C-alpha positions in Angstrom: -10.9 -19.3 9.2 -9.8 -20.7 12.5 -7.7 -17.8 14.0 -6.3 -20.0 16.8 -3.7 -21.6 14.5 -1.6 -17.9 13.7 -1.6 -17.5 17.6 2.1 -18.2 17.5 4.7 -16.5 20.0 5.8 -14.1 17.1 2.6 -12.7 16.3 1.1 -12.4 19.9 4.4 -10.7 20.5 3.7 -8.1 18.0 0.5 -7.5 18.3 1.2 -6.5 21.9 3.6 -4.6 20.9 1.1 -2.1 18.4 -0.9 -2.2 21.4 1.4 -1.3 23.7 3.0 1.7 21.1 -0.7 3.1 20.6 -1.1 3.5 24.3 2.3 5.2 25.5 1.4 7.4 22.2 -2.0 8.4 23.9 -0.5 8.9 26.8 2.1 11.1 26.1 0.4 13.0 23.7 2.4 12.4 21.2 1.7 13.9 17.5 0.2 11.6 14.9 2.5 9.0 13.9 2.4 10.2 9.9 3.8 13.4 11.1 6.7 12.3 13.1 8.1 10.1 9.9 8.0 13.7 8.1 9.9 15.4 10.5 12.3 12.3 10.5 12.4 12.0 7.1 13.5 16.0 6.7 16.1 15.4 9.6 17.6 12.2 8.0 17.5 12.3 4.4 18.8 13.8 1.7 16.4 16.4 -0.3 15.7 15.0 -3.9 17.0 11.1 -3.4 13.7 8.9 -3.6 15.5 6.1 -2.6 17.4 7.7 0.4 13.8 8.7 1.7 13.0 5.3 1.7 15.9 4.5 3.4 15.3 6.9 6.2 12.0 5.9 6.6 12.8 1.8 7.0 15.1 3.4 9.5 12.5 5.1 11.4 10.5 1.8 11.4 13.1 -0.7 13.1 14.9 2.0 14.9 11.6 4.1 16.7 8.4 2.8 15.4 6.8 0.0 13.2 5.2 1.6 10.2 2.5 -0.2 8.1 4.6 0.5 4.4 5.3 -2.1 2.2 9.1 -2.1 3.4 12.2 -3.9 1.7 11.3 -7.2 2.1 8.7 -6.8 -0.2 10.0 -4.2 -1.8 12.0 -6.2 -4.8 8.6 -8.4 -5.5 6.6 -5.1 -6.4 9.7 -3.6 -8.2 9.5 -6.4 -10.6 5.9 -6.4 -11.4 6.2 -2.6 -12.0 8.8 -3.2 -14.7 6.5 -4.9 -16.8 4.2 -1.5 -16.9 4.3 0.7 -19.8 6.5 4.3 -18.9 3.2 5.7 -19.1 1.8 3.8 -16.7 -1.5 4.9 -14.7 -1.4 3.6 -11.2 -4.1 4.3 -8.5 -3.1 3.2 -4.8 -5.6 2.4 -1.6 -4.1 3.9 1.1 -0.9 6.1 1.1 -0.1 6.3 4.8 3.3 8.4 5.2 3.8 7.8 1.0 6.4 5.2 1.3 4.9 3.0 -1.5 4.1 6.1 -4.1 7.7 6.8 -3.8 8.3 3.6 -4.4 6.2 3.3 -7.2 7.4 6.3 -8.7 11.1 5.8 -8.8 10.3 2.6 -10.5 7.9 3.5 -12.8 9.4 5.8 -16.3 9.0 9.2 -16.4 5.7 9.6 -18.0 3.9 7.5 -15.1 1.6 8.8 -12.9 0.3 7.8 -9.7 -2.9 8.8 -7.9 -3.0 7.5 -4.4 -6.2 7.7 -2.2 -6.1 8.7 1.8 -8.6 9.2 4.5 -6.4 10.0 7.2 -5.6 13.8 7.1 -2.4 14.0 9.1 -1.3 11.0 6.6 -2.4 12.7 3.3 -0.7 15.6 4.9 2.9 13.3 5.5 2.8 11.8 2.5 2.5 15.0 0.7 5.6 16.1 2.3 7.9 13.4 2.0 6.9 13.0 -1.7 7.7 16.6 -2.4 10.8 16.4 -0.5 11.8 13.3 -2.6 11.5 15.4 -5.3 8.1 13.4 -7.2 5.0 15.7 -6.5 4.7 16.2 -10.3 4.1 12.4 -10.7 2.0 12.0 -7.2 -1.4 13.2 -6.7 -2.8 12.1 -3.1 -6.1 12.4 -2.7 -7.6 13.1 0.8 -10.6 11.1 1.4 -12.4 8.2 1.9 -11.9 5.3 -0.9 -15.6 4.1 -1.1 -16.6 7.4 -1.7 -13.3 8.7 -3.8 -13.3 6.3 -6.1 -16.6 6.9 -8.2 -15.2 10.1 -8.9 -11.9 9.2 -10.6 -12.1 8.8 -14.7 -10.4 7.2 -17.4 -8.4 3.6 -16.4 -5.7 2.4 -14.5 -2.9 0.3 -15.5 -2.0 -1.2 -11.9 -4.6 -0.7 -8.7 -2.4 -1.1 -5.4 -4.4 -2.1 -2.2 -3.0 -1.5 1.1 -5.5 0.0 3.0 -8.5 -1.0 5.5 -8.7 -5.0 4.8 -12.2 -5.1 5.2 -12.8 -2.9 2.4 -10.6 -4.8 0.0 -13.1 -6.6 -2.0 -15.7 -3.9 -1.9 -13.6 -1.2 -3.0 -12.4 -3.9 -6.1 -16.1 -3.8 -6.7 -16.3 -0.3 -7.1 -13.4 -0.4 -9.3 -15.1 -2.8 -11.8 -18.2 -0.7 -11.5 -16.9 2.1 -12.6 -15.0 0.9 -15.4 -11.4 2.0 -13.9 -10.0 -0.9 -15.2 -9.0 -2.6 -19.1 -8.4 -5.9 -19.5 -5.1 -6.4 -18.5 -4.5 -4.2 -15.6 -2.8 -6.1 -12.8 -4.7 -5.5 -8.7 -1.8 -6.1 -5.8 -2.9 -6.4 -2.6 -0.4 -6.4 0.6 -1.2 -8.2 3.6 -3.0 -11.1 2.9 -1.2 -13.4 4.5 -2.1 -15.5 7.6 -1.8 -12.6 10.2 -5.1 -11.2 8.5 -8.4 -12.0 7.6 -8.4 -11.4 3.6 -10.2 -14.7 3.2 -13.5 -12.8 1.7 -10.9 -10.6 -0.9 -8.9 -13.7 -2.0 -12.3 -15.6 -2.3 -13.7 -13.2 -4.4 -10.5 -12.6 -6.9 -9.7 -16.1 -7.5 -13.1 -17.5 -7.9 -15.1 -14.8 -9.6 -14.0 -15.7 -13.0 -12.5 -11.8 -14.0 -9.0 -12.6 -12.5 -5.8 -14.9 -13.0 -4.6 -14.7 -9.5 -1.0 -15.4 -8.2 -0.1 -15.8 -4.4 3.5 -14.8 -3.4 4.9 -15.1 0.1 7.1 -12.8 2.2 7.0 -11.5 5.6 5.5 -8.8 7.6 7.2 -5.5 6.9 10.4 -4.9 9.3 9.4 -8.8 10.9 9.3 -12.5 10.1 6.4 -12.8 10.8 4.4 -14.9 7.4 2.4 -12.4 5.2 2.0 -12.5 1.4 0.9 -10.5 -1.5 -2.2 -11.3 -4.0 -1.3 -10.2 -7.4 -4.0 -10.8 -9.8 -4.6 -9.4 -13.8 -7.9 -8.4 -14.3 -9.6 -10.6 -17.6 -12.4 -7.8 -18.0 -15.7 -7.9 -16.7 -16.8 -11.0 -18.6 -14.1 -13.0 -17.4 -12.2 -12.7 -21.2 -9.1 -10.6 -21.7 
């Protein structure tokens, strides 16, 4: 991939801003970002109102510090996918961060839908659990603290949808682990966020488009809280032999 093609003033400025914020946080000895988001939600959102919790998280991301949430631009796109799931759907999320996506998904699914989310960072796992409890959705979302590659093989049953939004270098590896452990059925949907030009997702995209086990669709959008081009890949699992 010729990365120089994507080095525009917007992307360079974004990368510099992110690096600067991380540096300032370290110099100041700031609390972990997910815990600061948790505190902001507690102080600025209505308890028991998932939409208001998401609003407060969006507000924090635009006014205080960038957050790698799915965000308001991609939210409607993902809601459309979720609207096609059964009311009792099981969803697996790789990468909880502050719980934004889990809260969005749970408020979109039917009352019998359940979400399992794997999060490696202890601070993010703590914050996402707190935010989910504040939103009133603890009975529908389970946060598992641990690495995805190690945790996936411990799961049982199958999932109707898998949302991949963690470390980009693990997208393909963890999808293969899901396949190997038979955690998807024919017709299961895999949604991969942040597969646009800013991220090096070619290995994952080549796999889902070329292995013969998925029907994939590429949806262009923008990186959360910016106007930088990004995309989501929506892939329907055809089964281990490539026939649904």
